[in-house]
C-alpha positions in Angstrom: 14.9 -15.9 -33.0 12.9 -12.7 -33.1 13.7 -10.0 -30.6 10.8 -8.4 -28.7 10.0 -4.8 -29.6 10.8 -2.2 -27.0 7.9 0.2 -26.5 9.0 3.9 -26.7 8.0 6.8 -24.4 4.4 7.9 -24.7 3.3 4.5 -26.3 4.8 2.6 -23.3 3.2 5.0 -20.8 -0.2 4.5 -22.5 0.2 0.7 -22.2 1.3 1.0 -18.5 -1.8 3.0 -17.7 -4.0 0.6 -19.5 -2.4 -2.4 -17.7 -2.9 -0.8 -14.3 -6.4 0.4 -15.0 -7.5 -3.1 -16.1 -5.7 -5.0 -13.4 -7.6 -6.2 -10.4 -4.3 -6.9 -8.5 -1.2 -4.9 -7.9 1.4 -5.2 -10.7 5.1 -5.3 -9.9 7.7 -3.1 -11.6 9.4 -6.3 -12.9 6.2 -7.6 -14.4 5.6 -4.2 -16.1 9.1 -4.1 -17.4 8.7 -7.6 -18.9 5.5 -6.6 -20.6 7.0 -3.5 -22.2 10.6 -4.9 -22.7 12.3 -2.1 -20.8 14.2 -2.1 -17.5 12.5 -1.7 -14.1 14.2 1.6 -13.7 12.5 2.9 -16.9 9.2 1.7 -15.4 9.9 3.7 -12.2 10.5 6.8 -14.3 7.4 6.2 -16.4 5.3 5.8 -13.2 6.7 9.1 -11.9 5.7 10.8 -15.0 2.2 9.3 -15.0 1.8 10.4 -11.3 3.0 13.9 -12.3 0.0 13.9 -14.7 -2.3 13.3 -11.7 -2.9 9.7 -12.6 -4.1 8.0 -9.4 -1.3 5.4 -9.2 0.1 4.2 -5.9 3.0 2.0 -5.1 2.3 -0.7 -2.6 4.3 -3.4 -1.1 2.7 -5.8 -3.6 3.2 -3.5 -6.7 1.6 -0.7 -8.5 -2.1 0.0 -8.5 -4.4 2.4 -10.3 -6.9 3.9 -7.8 -9.6 5.8 -9.6 -11.6 8.4 -7.6 -14.6 6.6 -6.4 -18.0 8.2 -6.8 -19.2 6.7 -3.5 -16.1 7.0 -1.2 -16.0 4.5 1.7 -15.8 5.9 5.1 -12.2 6.3 6.3 -10.3 7.5 9.4 -6.9 7.8 10.8 -6.1 5.7 13.9 -3.1 5.9 16.2 -1.5 2.7 17.3 1.5 1.6 19.4 3.0 -1.8 19.6 6.3 -3.6 19.1 7.1 -5.3 15.8 6.1 -8.7 17.0 2.4 -7.6 17.2 2.2 -6.2 13.6 0.5 -9.3 12.2 -1.9 -9.3 15.1 -2.8 -5.7 14.5 -3.3 -6.1 10.8 -5.3 -9.4 11.2 -7.6 -7.7 13.7 -8.4 -5.0 11.1 -8.8 -7.0 8.0 -10.8 -9.7 9.8 -13.4 -7.0 10.6 -13.6 -5.9 7.0 -11.2 -2.9 7.2 -8.6 -2.0 4.5 -5.4 -0.7 5.9 -4.3 1.9 3.3 -1.0 3.2 4.8 1.3 3.6 7.8 2.5 7.0 8.9 5.1 8.2 11.5 6.4 11.5 12.5 10.2 11.4 12.2 12.3 13.9 14.2 14.4 14.7 11.2 12.3 14.0 8.0 8.9 15.0 9.4 5.9 13.0 8.3 6.7 9.7 6.6 4.0 7.7 4.9 4.2 4.3 3.3 1.4 2.5 1.3 0.3 -0.9 2.7 -3.1 -1.5 1.0 -4.1 -4.7 2.7 -7.6 -5.9 3.1 -7.3 -9.7 3.7 -5.2 -12.1 5.7 -3.5 -13.3 2.4 -2.5 -9.7 1.6 -1.2 -9.2 5.2 0.9 -12.4 4.9 2.3 -11.2 1.5 3.2 -7.9 3.0 4.9 -9.4 6.1 6.8 -12.0 3.9 8.2 -9.1 1.8 9.3 -7.2 4.9 10.9 -10.5 6.2 12.5 -11.5 2.9 14.1 -8.0 2.5 15.1 -7.8 6.1 13.3 -4.3 6.2 12.3 -2.6 9.4 8.8 -1.3 10.1 8.5 2.5 10.1 7.1 2.2 13.7 10.5 1.0 14.8 11.8 4.6 14.4 9.1 6.0 16.8 9.0 3.5 19.7 6.1 1.7 18.0 3.8 4.8 17.6 2.3 5.0 14.2 -0.9 6.1 12.4 -2.9 4.1 9.9 -5.4 5.4 7.4 -8.2 2.8 7.3 -11.4 2.4 5.3 -14.4 0.2 5.4 -17.9 -0.2 3.9 -19.5 1.4 7.0 -18.6 3.6 9.9 -19.8 0.8 12.2 -17.0 -1.4 10.9 -14.5 1.3 11.7 -15.9 1.7 15.1 -15.7 -2.1 15.6 -12.1 -2.0 14.5 -11.2 0.7 17.0 -12.8 -1.3 19.8 -10.9 -4.5 18.8 -7.6 -2.6 18.8 -8.4 -0.9 22.1 -9.2 -4.3 23.7 -5.9 -5.6 22.4 -4.0 -2.7 23.9 -2.9 -1.4 20.5 -5.0 1.7 20.0 -3.7 5.0 21.4 -6.6 7.1 22.6 
């Protein structure tokens, strides 16, 4: 039986970058480690090195993504929300159903300052995958550290969709004005 060749250093990082640049979906660290025959921890280090070279790679709850700078950037804004954890699905569904991408969640922690986590959901399926991972790992939402108060960076094809999203969140009693 032939053993798979481990890719070394720069060759491996070049391959990782190519995989992420050509993927239309997030790629997990485990998948990348299988493709390059190294441990997931080596992949984490490689991704850190690529980010240090200003490669636009983000870690989402679904895996790593390459986000090239767009020549026509979509409108985006930061919205403030407050709700208990039981309304997270409702909040995210309201946004993605309108056509909004929820890029991240941010809180202001009294000790650590601003904490930001990438979410990157733009469909009900992605929301369900995100919530399944939270549930499967028994993780807490960042907003649980701040009595439900949190910020989201959201983007959409038009400003009108962002306005519509704010109205929907306000009507649901989630938006903080």
